[in-house]
C-alpha positions in Angstrom: 15.6 11.1 173.7 15.9 13.9 171.2 15.0 11.6 168.4 11.8 10.5 170.3 10.8 14.1 171.0 11.3 14.9 167.3 9.2 11.9 166.3 6.4 13.0 168.6 6.4 16.4 167.0 6.2 14.9 163.6 3.5 12.3 164.2 0.0 13.7 165.0 -1.3 13.3 168.5 1.9 11.7 169.8 0.7 8.4 168.2 4.1 7.0 168.1 5.0 7.5 171.8 1.6 7.1 173.3 0.3 4.2 171.3 2.8 2.4 169.1 5.6 2.1 171.6 3.4 0.7 174.4 1.9 -1.7 171.8 5.3 -2.9 170.8 6.3 -3.4 174.5 3.1 -5.3 175.2 3.5 -7.6 172.2 7.1 -8.3 173.1 6.2 -9.1 176.7 3.3 -11.2 175.6 5.4 -13.1 173.1 8.4 -13.7 175.4 6.7 -13.8 178.7 3.4 -15.4 177.9 4.4 -17.4 174.8 7.9 -18.6 175.7 8.5 -18.4 179.4 5.0 -19.1 180.8 4.2 -19.7 184.5 6.7 -22.5 185.0 9.8 -20.6 183.7 8.6 -17.0 184.6 12.0 -15.9 185.9 14.3 -17.7 183.5 16.2 -14.7 182.1 18.6 -17.0 180.2 15.8 -18.6 178.3 14.3 -15.1 177.6 17.7 -13.9 176.2 18.0 -17.0 174.1 14.5 -16.5 172.6 15.1 -12.8 171.9 18.5 -13.5 170.4 17.1 -16.2 168.2 14.4 -13.9 166.9 17.0 -11.1 166.2 19.7 -13.2 164.7 20.5 -11.9 161.2 23.5 -13.9 160.3 23.1 -15.9 157.1 20.0 -13.9 156.2 16.5 -14.2 157.3 14.6 -17.3 156.7 11.0 -17.4 155.6 9.9 -18.4 159.0 11.8 -15.5 160.6 10.4 -13.0 158.2 6.9 -14.3 158.8 7.4 -14.1 162.6 8.6 -10.5 162.3 5.6 -9.6 160.1 3.2 -11.1 162.6 4.8 -9.2 165.5 4.7 -6.0 163.6 1.0 -6.5 162.6 0.1 -7.4 166.2 1.8 -4.2 167.5 0.1 -2.0 164.9 -3.3 -3.7 165.5 -2.9 -3.2 169.3 -2.0 0.5 168.8 -5.1 1.0 166.7 -7.3 -1.0 169.0 -6.4 0.8 172.2 -8.3 4.1 171.4 -11.5 2.1 170.9 -11.0 0.3 174.3 -10.2 3.7 175.8 -13.4 5.1 174.4 -15.4 2.4 176.1 -13.5 3.1 179.4 -14.1 6.8 179.0 -17.9 6.2 178.5 -18.0 4.1 181.6 -16.0 6.6 183.6 -18.3 9.4 182.6 -21.4 7.5 183.6 -22.7 6.9 180.1 -23.3 3.2 180.5 -25.0 1.1 177.8 -28.4 -0.2 178.6 -27.3 -3.8 179.1 -25.0 -2.6 181.9 -27.5 -0.3 183.6 -28.6 -2.9 186.2 -25.0 -3.1 187.4 -24.8 0.7 187.1 -27.8 1.2 189.4 -26.4 -1.2 191.9 -23.1 0.7 192.0 -24.9 4.0 192.3 -27.0 2.7 195.2 -23.8 1.4 196.9 -22.1 4.8 196.5 -25.2 6.6 197.9 -25.1 4.3 201.0 -21.4 5.2 201.5 -21.9 8.9 200.9 -21.7 11.4 203.7 -21.9 15.2 203.6 -18.4 16.8 203.4 -19.2 18.8 206.5 -19.8 15.6 208.5 -16.6 14.1 207.2 -14.7 17.2 208.2 -16.1 17.1 211.7 -15.2 13.5 212.0 -11.6 14.3 210.8 -11.4 17.0 213.5 -12.5 14.5 216.2 -9.9 12.0 214.9 -7.1 14.5 215.0 -8.1 15.6 218.5 -7.9 12.0 219.6 -4.4 11.7 218.2 -5.4 9.5 215.2 -3.5 11.5 212.6 -3.5 8.9 209.9 -7.3 8.5 210.1 -7.7 12.3 210.1 -5.6 12.6 207.0 -7.6 9.9 205.2 -10.9 11.6 206.2 -9.5 15.0 204.9 -8.7 13.3 201.6 -12.1 11.8 201.4 -13.8 15.1 202.2 -11.8 16.8 199.4 -13.1 14.4 196.8 -16.7 14.1 198.1 -19.4 16.1 196.3 -21.9 18.3 198.1 -24.8 16.2 196.8 -25.4 12.4 197.0 -24.1 10.4 194.0 -26.3 10.0 191.0 -23.9 8.1 188.8 -22.1 4.8 189.0 -18.7 6.6 189.1 -17.1 9.7 190.7 -16.1 11.0 187.3 -19.8 10.8 186.1 -20.9 12.8 189.2 -18.2 15.4 188.5 -19.1 15.8 184.8 -22.8 16.0 185.6 -22.1 18.6 188.3 -20.2 20.7 185.7 -23.1 20.4 183.2 -25.5 21.6 185.9 -23.3 24.5 187.0 -22.8 25.7 183.4 -26.6 25.4 182.8 -27.4 27.4 186.0 -24.8 30.1 185.3 -25.2 30.5 181.5 -28.4 28.7 180.5 -26.3 26.7 178.1 -26.5 22.9 177.7 -23.0 21.6 177.5 -23.8 18.4 175.5 -25.7 20.2 172.7 -23.5 23.3 172.5 -20.1 21.7 172.8 -19.4 21.7 169.0 -20.6 25.3 168.6 -18.5 26.4 171.5 -15.3 24.9 170.0 -16.0 26.8 166.8 -16.7 30.1 168.6 -14.1 30.4 171.3 -10.7 32.0 170.8 -7.7 29.8 170.0 -6.4 29.9 173.5 -9.6 28.5 174.9 -9.9 25.9 172.2 -6.3 24.8 172.8 -7.0 24.5 176.6 -10.1 22.4 176.0 -8.3 20.2 173.5 -5.4 19.6 175.8 -7.7 18.8 178.7 -9.7 16.3 176.6 -6.5 14.8 175.2 -5.2 14.3 178.8 -8.4 12.6 179.7 -8.2 10.3 176.7 -4.6 9.5 177.5 -5.6 8.4 181.1 -8.3 6.2 179.6 -5.7 4.6 177.2 -3.4 4.0 180.2 -6.3 2.2 181.9 -6.8 0.0 178.8 -3.1 -1.0 178.9 -3.4 -1.8 182.6 -6.2 -4.2 181.8 -4.3 -5.8 179.0 -1.2 -6.4 181.2 -3.4 -7.7 184.0 -5.0 -10.2 181.6 -1.6 -11.2 180.4 -0.9 -12.4 183.9 -3.0 -15.5 183.2 -0.1 -16.7 181.0 2.9 -14.9 182.7 2.1 -13.8 186.3 4.6 -11.0 186.6 2.5 -9.0 184.1 -0.4 -9.0 186.6 1.2 -6.9 189.3 2.6 -4.5 186.7 -1.0 -4.1 185.4 -2.3 -3.5 188.9 0.3 -0.8 189.5 -0.4 0.9 186.1 -4.2 0.6 186.9 -3.7 2.5 190.2 -1.6 5.2 188.7 -3.9 5.5 185.7 -7.1 5.7 187.9 -5.6 8.5 190.0 -4.6 10.2 186.8 -8.1 9.8 185.4 -9.6 11.5 188.4 -7.1 14.3 188.1 -7.8 14.8 184.4 -11.5 14.7 184.9 -11.3 17.5 187.4 -9.0 19.5 185.1 -11.4 19.0 182.1 -14.4 20.0 184.1 -12.7 23.2 185.5 -11.5 24.1 182.0 -15.0 23.6 180.6 -16.6 25.7 183.3 -14.1 28.5 182.8 -14.4 28.5 179.0 -18.2 28.5 179.0 -18.3 31.3 181.6 -15.9 33.4 179.6 -17.7 32.9 176.4 -21.0 33.7 178.0 -19.6 36.9 179.5 -18.1 38.0 176.2 -21.2 37.1 174.2 -24.2 37.3 176.6 -26.7 37.5 173.8 -25.7 34.1 172.3 -27.4 30.9 173.5 
């Protein structure tokens, strides 16, 4: 563990632990599970050990085929590690509500569906009180959780994260007169180091959640060739989605605080 921590310190952005190691794990699972075991022998641990031992056997030197296989696995792992940030960027754009034009018809449908399901937080709270008075504690708890994550205004984005980000932009604009999108770069150059670090860490945590969602999709798709990968992908998806919502909230709160502090310290600046 100490070696891994030291490697993370030495490699920028935790690239080794956050990207390369998951990529190696995925390639190994895809090679052994999807390529060797398949659906018919999905639980054959003996066959899996045999395949892995055959790939790692070094006695007598490596043959040309073995070297080529190792090179292909290494190239696949590195390629996956470099590809994940691009996939995470696309997921981050969708989560923030910045959908491309060719997906806007679907985005409008999702927004309309969310508007139909939306109810004012006060109404949800009253319904929770009635449910608790009737002895339906589980429903009351579920309604309380829904009320906590429901915005005061109807949705105007396909995703909850998009609504939260737009609400932050509107709040900053109302309190400081500053447009977050156009002033973001200037803010990073002007704020103190503590604020810059807080913003960078919040954004990095958001990016990490998007990358975890990308890995969950990859494992779920791998389930087509080796089904145990699908439930793993589903579990990772659920955990990553909850993490994404948490990190979006943290990023928005940090952004609101930094803009407010900067405006208070320099009220004459735009």
